[in-house]
C-alpha positions, 0 to 999 in steps of 0.5 A: 282601456287604460286608467289613471292608475296605469298612467301613474304606474307607467310614468313613475317607472320611467327614470327620475320621474316624480309625481306632483299636484299642480293646478289641482291635478297630478303631473309627472316630471322628469328631473323637475320638468313636466312631461304628462298631466292627468286632467279631466277627471283622469279620463285623459292625459296631456303629453308633450308633442311637437306641434306639427306632429300633434296636428297630424295626430289629431287629424289622423285619429280624432277619437284618440287625440285632441288639443285643449283650447288653453294648450293650443299655443303649446307643444302638448296634445291630449290623449283619451285613455279609453282609446289606448292599449297598454303598449300605446300608453307606454310608448306615448308616455316614454316619448313625452318623457324623452322630450323633457328629459335632460341629456344625462338621462337620455344617455344613461337610458339608451333603451328608452331611445332618443327624442326625434330630431324634428 
């Protein structure tokens, strides 16, 4: 089971990531672009996710993933921290980071991979 401090530790370990409070919650940004938030009493995270993949995730694992009403029109998905292990959390945060990171960072950190072409 993962906690807010795990999210913070992993997110801030990703290159050029900063934490900023916005909408009364912690948000994590790469080169100024948001890739994760810690809403809902810090029991879940919201991360970037292409809408097609997001819908598939929610259908496949509804106990882990869901879509908040106010985020339905955007490419974000919610993830329950209690349903994740450490490797999953790192993979999810790194994937969201890749979607927000500028090309110069992606090129500088090939070990983090490139975002999917979808």
